[in-house]
VMD Tcl script that builds the backbone (N, CA, C; Angstrom):
set m [mol new atoms 420]
animate dup $m
set s [atomselect $m all]
$s set {name element resname resid chain x y z} {
  {N N MET 1 A 22.236 8.910 -1.005}
  {CA C MET 1 A 21.561 9.619 0.019}
  {C C MET 1 A 20.033 9.895 0.419}
  {N N TYR 2 A 19.149 9.049 0.824}
  {CA C TYR 2 A 17.671 9.256 0.724}
  {C C TYR 2 A 17.070 10.176 1.803}
  {N N SER 3 A 16.108 10.690 1.523}
  {CA C SER 3 A 15.397 11.582 2.496}
  {C C SER 3 A 14.631 10.323 3.619}
  {N N ASP 4 A 14.897 11.221 5.404}
  {CA C ASP 4 A 14.636 10.406 6.248}
  {C C ASP 4 A 13.242 10.187 5.790}
  {N N LYS 5 A 12.050 10.796 4.957}
  {CA C LYS 5 A 10.356 10.594 4.987}
  {C C LYS 5 A 10.089 9.745 4.693}
  {N N ASN 6 A 10.702 8.589 3.775}
  {CA C ASN 6 A 10.915 7.785 2.653}
  {C C ASN 6 A 10.204 6.417 4.241}
  {N N ILE 7 A 10.901 6.450 4.627}
  {CA C ILE 7 A 10.873 5.151 5.746}
  {C C ILE 7 A 9.595 5.404 6.271}
  {N N LEU 8 A 8.860 6.123 6.628}
  {CA C LEU 8 A 7.256 6.805 7.005}
  {C C LEU 8 A 6.829 6.609 5.637}
  {N N HIS 9 A 7.170 6.905 4.643}
  {CA C HIS 9 A 5.663 6.937 3.727}
  {C C HIS 9 A 5.838 5.133 3.146}
  {N N LEU 10 A 7.451 4.448 3.106}
  {CA C LEU 10 A 7.584 3.056 2.941}
  {C C LEU 10 A 6.599 2.177 4.134}
  {N N LEU 11 A 6.584 2.526 4.975}
  {CA C LEU 11 A 5.614 1.888 6.039}
  {C C LEU 11 A 4.187 2.302 6.304}
  {N N THR 12 A 3.635 3.474 5.941}
  {CA C THR 12 A 2.555 3.505 5.536}
  {C C THR 12 A 1.657 2.844 4.463}
  {N N VAL 13 A 2.554 3.229 3.237}
  {CA C VAL 13 A 1.998 1.778 2.370}
  {C C VAL 13 A 2.128 -0.372 2.991}
  {N N LEU 14 A 2.892 -0.039 3.338}
  {CA C LEU 14 A 2.835 -1.464 3.744}
  {C C LEU 14 A 2.099 -1.758 5.175}
  {N N GLU 15 A 1.827 -1.112 5.908}
  {CA C GLU 15 A 0.336 -1.354 6.664}
  {C C GLU 15 A -0.734 -0.963 6.062}
  {N N SER 16 A -0.790 -0.239 4.496}
  {CA C SER 16 A -2.057 -0.057 3.570}
  {C C SER 16 A -2.384 -1.401 3.206}
  {N N ILE 17 A -1.058 -2.364 2.802}
  {CA C ILE 17 A -0.979 -3.591 1.853}
  {C C ILE 17 A -1.689 -4.292 3.087}
  {N N GLU 18 A -1.192 -4.485 4.069}
  {CA C GLU 18 A -1.812 -5.432 5.214}
  {C C GLU 18 A -3.148 -5.335 5.541}
  {N N LYS 19 A -3.405 -3.994 5.452}
  {CA C LYS 19 A -4.954 -3.776 6.095}
  {C C LYS 19 A -5.987 -4.490 5.003}
  {N N ILE 20 A -5.335 -4.201 3.422}
  {CA C ILE 20 A -6.341 -4.380 2.283}
  {C C ILE 20 A -5.950 -6.200 1.971}
  {N N LEU 21 A -5.472 -6.567 2.255}
  {CA C LEU 21 A -5.217 -8.123 2.283}
  {C C LEU 21 A -6.142 -8.538 3.987}
  {N N LEU 22 A -6.138 -7.673 4.562}
  {CA C LEU 22 A -7.032 -8.411 5.618}
  {C C LEU 22 A -8.505 -8.064 5.259}
  {N N TYR 23 A -8.640 -7.411 4.918}
  {CA C TYR 23 A -9.713 -6.687 4.029}
  {C C TYR 23 A -10.479 -7.660 3.164}
  {N N THR 24 A -9.606 -7.785 2.253}
  {CA C THR 24 A -10.278 -8.629 1.192}
  {C C THR 24 A -9.937 -10.919 1.720}
  {N N SER 25 A -9.640 -10.766 1.973}
  {CA C SER 25 A -9.031 -12.066 2.593}
  {C C SER 25 A -10.098 -13.140 2.484}
  {N N ASP 26 A -11.436 -13.128 2.988}
  {CA C ASP 26 A -12.561 -13.570 2.788}
  {C C ASP 26 A -13.142 -13.549 1.292}
  {N N PHE 27 A -13.052 -13.124 0.552}
  {CA C PHE 27 A -13.723 -12.864 -0.917}
  {C C PHE 27 A -13.589 -13.893 -1.684}
  {N N ASP 28 A -13.599 -14.258 -2.543}
  {CA C ASP 28 A -13.588 -14.791 -3.998}
  {C C ASP 28 A -13.601 -14.506 -4.846}
  {N N THR 29 A -14.803 -13.233 -5.092}
  {CA C THR 29 A -15.194 -12.905 -6.310}
  {C C THR 29 A -15.038 -11.143 -6.175}
  {N N LYS 30 A -15.249 -10.794 -7.221}
  {CA C LYS 30 A -15.483 -9.178 -6.876}
  {C C LYS 30 A -17.476 -8.916 -6.811}
  {N N GLU 31 A -17.980 -9.644 -7.158}
  {CA C GLU 31 A -19.643 -9.212 -6.399}
  {C C GLU 31 A -19.199 -9.383 -4.545}
  {N N SER 32 A -19.195 -10.426 -3.882}
  {CA C SER 32 A -18.977 -10.374 -2.833}
  {C C SER 32 A -18.242 -10.172 -1.890}
  {N N PHE 33 A -17.241 -9.159 -2.352}
  {CA C PHE 33 A -16.470 -8.137 -2.106}
  {C C PHE 33 A -16.912 -6.746 -1.459}
  {N N TYR 34 A -17.529 -6.459 -3.316}
  {CA C TYR 34 A -18.511 -5.390 -3.076}
  {C C TYR 34 A -19.746 -4.889 -2.543}
  {N N THR 35 A -20.632 -6.187 -2.265}
  {CA C THR 35 A -21.136 -5.836 -2.042}
  {C C THR 35 A -21.481 -5.897 -0.115}
  {N N ALA 36 A -20.793 -6.989 0.377}
  {CA C ALA 36 A -20.462 -7.362 2.023}
  {C C ALA 36 A -20.065 -5.496 2.591}
  {N N ASP 37 A -21.360 -6.173 3.840}
  {CA C ASP 37 A -21.194 -5.254 4.537}
  {C C ASP 37 A -21.598 -3.681 4.072}
  {N N ASP 38 A -22.699 -4.276 3.283}
  {CA C ASP 38 A -22.748 -2.300 2.752}
  {C C ASP 38 A -22.002 -1.726 1.899}
  {N N GLN 39 A -20.617 -2.720 1.674}
  {CA C GLN 39 A -19.797 -1.922 0.971}
  {C C GLN 39 A -18.686 -1.363 1.782}
  {N N MET 40 A -18.653 -1.592 2.565}
  {CA C MET 40 A -17.350 -1.060 3.720}
  {C C MET 40 A -16.137 -1.541 3.851}
  {N N ASN 41 A -15.952 -2.895 3.282}
  {CA C ASN 41 A -14.345 -3.636 2.752}
  {C C ASN 41 A -14.353 -2.678 1.931}
  {N N TYR 42 A -14.668 -2.612 0.196}
  {CA C TYR 42 A -14.998 -1.815 -0.264}
  {C C TYR 42 A -14.244 -0.521 -1.149}
  {N N ASN 43 A -15.492 -0.314 0.216}
  {CA C ASN 43 A -14.771 1.439 0.201}
  {C C ASN 43 A -13.471 1.567 1.295}
  {N N ALA 44 A -13.590 1.288 2.611}
  {CA C ALA 44 A -12.298 0.693 3.015}
  {C C ALA 44 A -10.913 0.882 2.433}
  {N N VAL 45 A -10.916 -0.473 1.071}
  {CA C VAL 45 A -9.641 -0.591 0.069}
  {C C VAL 45 A -9.560 0.618 -0.908}
  {N N CYS 46 A -10.276 0.544 -0.633}
  {CA C CYS 46 A -9.964 2.343 -1.616}
  {C C CYS 46 A -9.784 3.554 -1.199}
  {N N HIS 47 A -10.255 3.706 -0.152}
  {CA C HIS 47 A -9.441 4.397 1.383}
  {C C HIS 47 A -7.907 3.905 1.062}
  {N N LEU 48 A -7.810 2.900 1.327}
  {CA C LEU 48 A -6.489 2.506 1.379}
  {C C LEU 48 A -5.632 2.367 0.289}
  {N N MET 49 A -6.119 2.203 -1.190}
  {CA C MET 49 A -5.011 2.752 -1.809}
  {C C MET 49 A -5.208 3.417 -2.358}
  {N N LEU 50 A -5.808 4.772 -2.129}
  {CA C LEU 50 A -5.877 6.180 -2.383}
  {C C LEU 50 A -4.533 6.769 -1.269}
  {N N ALA 51 A -4.474 5.608 -0.381}
  {CA C ALA 51 A -3.154 6.500 0.571}
  {C C ALA 51 A -1.656 5.547 0.093}
  {N N ILE 52 A -2.081 4.746 -0.776}
  {CA C ILE 52 A -1.008 4.176 -1.054}
  {C C ILE 52 A -0.426 5.016 -2.271}
  {N N GLY 53 A -1.584 5.461 -3.078}
  {CA C GLY 53 A -0.838 6.007 -4.179}
  {C C GLY 53 A -0.035 7.523 -3.388}
  {N N GLU 54 A -0.541 8.423 -2.740}
  {CA C GLU 54 A -0.813 9.649 -2.542}
  {C C GLU 54 A 1.031 9.072 -1.486}
  {N N GLU 55 A 1.200 8.037 -0.721}
  {CA C GLU 55 A 2.664 7.975 -0.306}
  {C C GLU 55 A 3.659 6.917 -1.061}
  {N N THR 56 A 3.213 6.796 -2.222}
  {CA C THR 56 A 4.325 6.288 -3.248}
  {C C THR 56 A 4.416 7.634 -4.385}
  {N N ILE 57 A 3.372 8.414 -4.331}
  {CA C ILE 57 A 3.785 10.028 -5.015}
  {C C ILE 57 A 5.118 10.745 -3.859}
  {N N LYS 58 A 4.717 10.941 -2.635}
  {CA C LYS 58 A 6.288 11.556 -2.016}
  {C C LYS 58 A 7.552 10.544 -1.965}
  {N N LEU 59 A 7.518 9.683 -2.760}
  {CA C LEU 59 A 8.732 8.731 -2.100}
  {C C LEU 59 A 9.909 9.727 -3.205}
  {N N ASP 60 A 11.140 9.350 -2.937}
  {CA C ASP 60 A 12.381 9.610 -3.156}
  {C C ASP 60 A 12.248 9.091 -4.815}
  {N N ASP 61 A 12.266 9.929 -6.020}
  {CA C ASP 61 A 12.379 9.034 -7.126}
  {C C ASP 61 A 13.562 8.373 -7.508}
  {N N SER 62 A 14.574 8.999 -6.809}
  {CA C SER 62 A 15.917 8.248 -6.783}
  {C C SER 62 A 15.940 6.475 -6.170}
  {N N LEU 63 A 14.764 6.418 -5.459}
  {CA C LEU 63 A 14.909 5.297 -4.186}
  {C C LEU 63 A 14.021 4.556 -5.128}
  {N N LYS 64 A 12.997 5.514 -6.140}
  {CA C LYS 64 A 11.987 4.594 -7.318}
  {C C LYS 64 A 13.094 3.982 -8.161}
  {N N GLU 65 A 13.536 4.801 -9.069}
  {CA C GLU 65 A 14.170 4.032 -9.632}
  {C C GLU 65 A 14.969 2.751 -9.862}
  {N N GLU 66 A 15.580 2.997 -8.189}
  {CA C GLU 66 A 16.174 1.481 -7.655}
  {C C GLU 66 A 14.939 -0.071 -7.696}
  {N N ILE 67 A 13.952 0.429 -7.710}
  {CA C ILE 67 A 12.863 -0.601 -7.750}
  {C C ILE 67 A 11.982 -0.256 -9.332}
  {N N SER 68 A 12.785 -1.048 -10.807}
  {CA C SER 68 A 11.923 -0.179 -11.803}
  {C C SER 68 A 10.942 -1.071 -11.768}
  {N N PHE 69 A 10.551 -2.606 -11.420}
  {CA C PHE 69 A 9.532 -3.196 -12.019}
  {C C PHE 69 A 8.349 -3.254 -11.881}
  {N N ILE 70 A 8.453 -1.900 -11.119}
  {CA C ILE 70 A 6.549 -1.553 -10.438}
  {C C ILE 70 A 6.405 -0.796 -10.818}
  {N N ALA 71 A 5.308 -0.560 -11.513}
  {CA C ALA 71 A 4.520 0.517 -12.098}
  {C C ALA 71 A 4.482 2.036 -11.379}
  {N N TRP 72 A 5.045 2.996 -11.182}
  {CA C TRP 72 A 5.332 4.063 -9.648}
  {C C TRP 72 A 4.213 5.491 -10.353}
  {N N ASP 73 A 4.209 5.391 -11.343}
  {CA C ASP 73 A 2.961 6.312 -12.152}
  {C C ASP 73 A 2.093 5.941 -11.978}
  {N N GLN 74 A 1.042 4.662 -12.691}
  {CA C GLN 74 A -0.277 3.667 -12.101}
  {C C GLN 74 A -0.402 3.600 -11.033}
  {N N ILE 75 A 0.559 3.758 -10.085}
  {CA C ILE 75 A 0.014 3.358 -8.687}
  {C C ILE 75 A -0.610 5.312 -8.350}
  {N N GLY 76 A -0.158 6.042 -8.441}
  {CA C GLY 76 A -0.308 7.716 -8.503}
  {C C GLY 76 A -1.309 7.703 -9.086}
  {N N GLY 77 A -1.909 6.966 -10.893}
  {CA C GLY 77 A -2.573 7.210 -11.489}
  {C C GLY 77 A -3.900 7.307 -11.160}
  {N N LEU 78 A -3.504 5.995 -10.220}
  {CA C LEU 78 A -4.898 5.116 -9.120}
  {C C LEU 78 A -5.312 5.985 -8.603}
  {N N ARG 79 A -4.787 6.554 -7.395}
  {CA C ARG 79 A -4.644 7.828 -6.639}
  {C C ARG 79 A -5.530 8.883 -6.478}
  {N N ASN 80 A -4.871 9.021 -8.026}
  {CA C ASN 80 A -5.815 10.353 -8.695}
  {C C ASN 80 A -7.131 10.217 -9.156}
  {N N ARG 81 A -7.088 9.067 -9.561}
  {CA C ARG 81 A -8.720 8.539 -10.457}
  {C C ARG 81 A -10.036 8.316 -8.915}
  {N N ILE 82 A -8.926 7.825 -7.601}
  {CA C ILE 82 A -10.060 7.254 -6.705}
  {C C ILE 82 A -10.454 8.494 -6.002}
  {N N ALA 83 A -9.369 9.703 -5.957}
  {CA C ALA 83 A -9.974 11.700 -5.845}
  {C C ALA 83 A -10.442 11.353 -6.469}
  {N N HIS 84 A -10.680 11.362 -6.908}
  {CA C HIS 84 A -11.202 12.555 -8.109}
  {C C HIS 84 A -12.562 12.310 -9.234}
  {N N ASP 85 A -12.819 10.080 -9.303}
  {CA C ASP 85 A -13.558 10.141 -9.873}
  {C C ASP 85 A -14.141 9.058 -9.132}
  {N N TYR 86 A -14.490 8.653 -8.154}
  {CA C TYR 86 A -15.037 7.648 -6.835}
  {C C TYR 86 A -16.160 6.637 -7.579}
  {N N ARG 87 A -16.778 7.591 -8.270}
  {CA C ARG 87 A -18.314 6.559 -8.385}
  {C C ARG 87 A -17.534 5.908 -9.901}
  {N N GLY 88 A -16.273 6.539 -10.413}
  {CA C GLY 88 A -15.802 5.656 -11.991}
  {C C GLY 88 A -15.094 4.802 -11.902}
  {N N ILE 89 A -14.724 4.439 -10.562}
  {CA C ILE 89 A -14.190 3.287 -10.628}
  {C C ILE 89 A -14.834 1.957 -10.419}
  {N N ASP 90 A -14.129 0.834 -11.345}
  {CA C ASP 90 A -14.662 -0.498 -11.702}
  {C C ASP 90 A -14.319 -1.188 -10.338}
  {N N PRO 91 A -14.770 -2.045 -9.368}
  {CA C PRO 91 A -14.673 -2.736 -8.269}
  {C C PRO 91 A -13.777 -3.507 -8.922}
  {N N GLU 92 A -13.896 -4.349 -10.048}
  {CA C GLU 92 A -13.459 -5.209 -10.790}
  {C C GLU 92 A -11.602 -4.627 -10.399}
  {N N VAL 93 A -11.667 -3.883 -10.997}
  {CA C VAL 93 A -10.310 -3.177 -10.660}
  {C C VAL 93 A -10.013 -3.350 -9.316}
  {N N VAL 94 A -10.460 -2.804 -8.530}
  {CA C VAL 94 A -10.043 -2.722 -7.128}
  {C C VAL 94 A -9.754 -4.005 -6.102}
  {N N PHE 95 A -11.062 -5.076 -7.164}
  {CA C PHE 95 A -10.952 -6.301 -6.184}
  {C C PHE 95 A -9.297 -6.751 -6.948}
  {N N GLN 96 A -9.174 -6.866 -7.998}
  {CA C GLN 96 A -7.732 -7.326 -8.991}
  {C C GLN 96 A -6.685 -7.094 -7.984}
  {N N ILE 97 A -6.429 -5.482 -7.737}
  {CA C ILE 97 A -5.639 -4.846 -7.144}
  {C C ILE 97 A -5.080 -5.838 -6.223}
  {N N ALA 98 A -6.148 -5.563 -5.251}
  {CA C ALA 98 A -5.910 -5.508 -4.183}
  {C C ALA 98 A -5.189 -7.424 -3.523}
  {N N LYS 99 A -5.960 -8.453 -4.718}
  {CA C LYS 99 A -5.694 -9.752 -4.551}
  {C C LYS 99 A -4.674 -10.379 -5.592}
  {N N PHE 100 A -3.937 -9.497 -6.155}
  {CA C PHE 100 A -2.680 -9.785 -7.469}
  {C C PHE 100 A -1.776 -8.837 -7.412}
  {N N GLU 101 A -2.297 -7.770 -7.006}
  {CA C GLU 101 A -1.033 -6.391 -7.768}
  {C C GLU 101 A -0.320 -5.955 -6.214}
  {N N LEU 102 A -0.909 -6.370 -5.169}
  {CA C LEU 102 A -0.334 -5.681 -3.939}
  {C C LEU 102 A 1.401 -6.850 -3.478}
  {N N ILE 103 A 1.335 -8.135 -3.506}
  {CA C ILE 103 A 2.068 -8.497 -2.915}
  {C C ILE 103 A 3.713 -8.156 -4.231}
  {N N PRO 104 A 3.704 -7.800 -5.181}
  {CA C PRO 104 A 4.581 -7.632 -5.948}
  {C C PRO 104 A 5.095 -5.579 -4.967}
  {N N LEU 105 A 4.066 -4.888 -4.662}
  {CA C LEU 105 A 4.338 -3.774 -3.958}
  {C C LEU 105 A 4.864 -3.525 -2.633}
  {N N LYS 106 A 4.433 -4.829 -1.964}
  {CA C LYS 106 A 5.096 -5.071 -0.525}
  {C C LYS 106 A 6.342 -5.348 -0.895}
  {N N SER 107 A 6.662 -6.636 -1.807}
  {CA C SER 107 A 8.427 -6.584 -1.892}
  {C C SER 107 A 9.034 -5.665 -2.365}
  {N N ALA 108 A 8.359 -4.635 -3.251}
  {CA C ALA 108 A 9.570 -3.606 -3.813}
  {C C ALA 108 A 9.495 -3.010 -1.938}
  {N N CYS 109 A 8.679 -2.728 -1.613}
  {CA C CYS 109 A 8.698 -1.564 -0.286}
  {C C CYS 109 A 9.704 -2.371 0.894}
  {N N ILE 110 A 9.639 -3.436 0.995}
  {CA C ILE 110 A 11.408 -3.921 1.633}
  {C C ILE 110 A 11.828 -4.154 1.527}
  {N N ALA 111 A 12.435 -4.219 -0.006}
  {CA C ALA 111 A 13.799 -4.382 -0.845}
  {C C ALA 111 A 14.172 -2.734 -0.390}
  {N N MET 112 A 13.378 -1.727 -0.445}
  {CA C MET 112 A 13.424 -0.251 -0.844}
  {C C MET 112 A 13.674 -0.114 1.245}
  {N N ILE 113 A 13.253 -0.773 1.919}
  {CA C ILE 113 A 13.677 -0.778 3.670}
  {C C ILE 113 A 15.392 -0.582 3.700}
  {N N SER 114 A 15.416 -2.013 2.444}
  {CA C SER 114 A 16.762 -2.168 2.691}
  {C C SER 114 A 17.897 -1.782 2.392}
  {N N ILE 115 A 17.655 -1.167 0.671}
  {CA C ILE 115 A 18.221 -0.378 0.277}
  {C C ILE 115 A 18.653 0.863 1.085}
  {N N MET 116 A 17.649 0.676 2.227}
  {CA C MET 116 A 18.257 3.158 2.557}
  {C C MET 116 A 18.743 2.616 4.057}
  {N N LYS 117 A 18.952 0.799 4.417}
  {CA C LYS 117 A 19.851 0.442 5.566}
  {C C LYS 117 A 19.285 1.322 6.393}
  {N N VAL 118 A 17.951 1.056 6.916}
  {CA C VAL 118 A 17.345 1.108 7.856}
  {C C VAL 118 A 17.381 -0.466 9.548}
  {N N ASP 119 A 18.297 0.274 10.032}
  {CA C ASP 119 A 18.061 -0.637 10.962}
  {C C ASP 119 A 16.815 -1.615 11.401}
  {N N LYS 120 A 16.915 -2.945 12.200}
  {CA C LYS 120 A 15.576 -3.239 12.877}
  {C C LYS 120 A 15.183 -2.413 14.373}
  {N N GLU 121 A 16.143 -1.988 14.620}
  {CA C GLU 121 A 15.939 -1.128 15.978}
  {C C GLU 121 A 15.013 -0.009 15.433}
  {N N THR 122 A 15.664 0.825 14.692}
  {CA C THR 122 A 14.843 1.862 13.999}
  {C C THR 122 A 13.241 1.672 13.610}
  {N N LEU 123 A 13.418 0.212 12.464}
  {CA C LEU 123 A 12.384 0.137 12.257}
  {C C LEU 123 A 10.874 -0.270 13.666}
  {N N ARG 124 A 11.691 -0.828 14.740}
  {CA C ARG 124 A 10.879 -1.543 16.102}
  {C C ARG 124 A 10.247 -0.262 16.676}
  {N N LYS 125 A 10.855 1.056 16.788}
  {CA C LYS 125 A 10.336 2.349 17.399}
  {C C LYS 125 A 9.484 2.566 16.422}
  {N N LEU 126 A 10.036 3.336 15.009}
  {CA C LEU 126 A 8.836 3.902 14.249}
  {C C LEU 126 A 7.129 2.798 13.884}
  {N N THR 127 A 7.470 1.318 14.235}
  {CA C THR 127 A 6.687 0.545 14.195}
  {C C THR 127 A 5.928 0.176 15.153}
  {N N ASN 128 A 6.070 1.076 16.513}
  {CA C ASN 128 A 5.600 0.930 17.702}
  {C C ASN 128 A 4.408 1.644 17.728}
  {N N ASN 129 A 3.382 1.011 17.281}
  {CA C ASN 129 A 2.317 1.850 17.663}
  {C C ASN 129 A 1.008 1.213 17.093}
  {N N THR 130 A -0.171 1.769 17.210}
  {CA C THR 130 A -1.341 0.862 16.934}
  {C C THR 130 A -1.150 1.223 15.275}
  {N N TRP 131 A -0.754 2.288 14.333}
  {CA C TRP 131 A -1.116 2.674 13.279}
  {C C TRP 131 A -0.356 1.202 12.877}
  {N N TYR 132 A 0.815 1.204 13.293}
  {CA C TYR 132 A 1.502 0.212 11.736}
  {C C TYR 132 A 1.937 -1.442 13.092}
  {N N LYS 133 A 0.556 -1.661 13.111}
  {CA C LYS 133 A 0.722 -2.877 14.219}
  {C C LYS 133 A 0.731 -3.953 13.649}
  {N N HIS 134 A 0.456 -3.948 11.941}
  {CA C HIS 134 A 0.841 -5.329 11.278}
  {C C HIS 134 A 1.938 -5.443 10.417}
  {N N LEU 135 A 2.997 -4.516 11.218}
  {CA C LEU 135 A 4.434 -4.766 10.560}
  {C C LEU 135 A 5.341 -5.378 11.562}
  {N N GLY 136 A 5.006 -6.409 12.572}
  {CA C GLY 136 A 6.083 -6.795 12.829}
  {C C GLY 136 A 7.065 -7.818 12.226}
  {N N TYR 137 A 7.033 -8.383 11.230}
  {CA C TYR 137 A 7.597 -8.572 10.073}
  {C C TYR 137 A 8.900 -8.125 9.858}
  {N N LEU 138 A 8.978 -6.762 9.941}
  {CA C LEU 138 A 9.814 -6.174 9.675}
  {C C LEU 138 A 11.158 -6.284 10.201}
  {N N HIS 139 A 10.765 -6.332 12.010}
  {CA C HIS 139 A 12.019 -6.320 12.969}
  {C C HIS 139 A 12.102 -7.274 13.601}
  {N N GLY 140 A 11.317 -7.967 13.195}
  {CA C GLY 140 A 11.199 -9.775 13.741}
  {C C GLY 140 A 11.009 -9.856 15.271}
}
mol reanalyze $m
mol bondsrecalc $m
mol representation Tube
mol addrep $m
């Protein structure tokens, strides 16, 4: 049995992913992403990546072991890097993660919700607020 807190961690990761995908959708290059709107999108994405790292660190290890194709330690490591060495973050790395690494993580989180057997009504109740507004696909 997994802790009930896992679902909130997973929902926060998923919403953060959806927002990152939204905030990066108009950019084809690291340069355009990094410089747009006085770095507003870049800063927002870094903040959301920090949140993703924080939330994945809190997931039960036994649940993470169910989804072994995700480098959970690297996600937590990125969180620590953003939090403690913000000026040292390479915008290219942030851009590459945003564009190419989040879809497998999204799939993993959805699979974890399935493993936990969270029903659609519970998901509907949990996501019925402004913060989780991009997660309607979880409950149909």
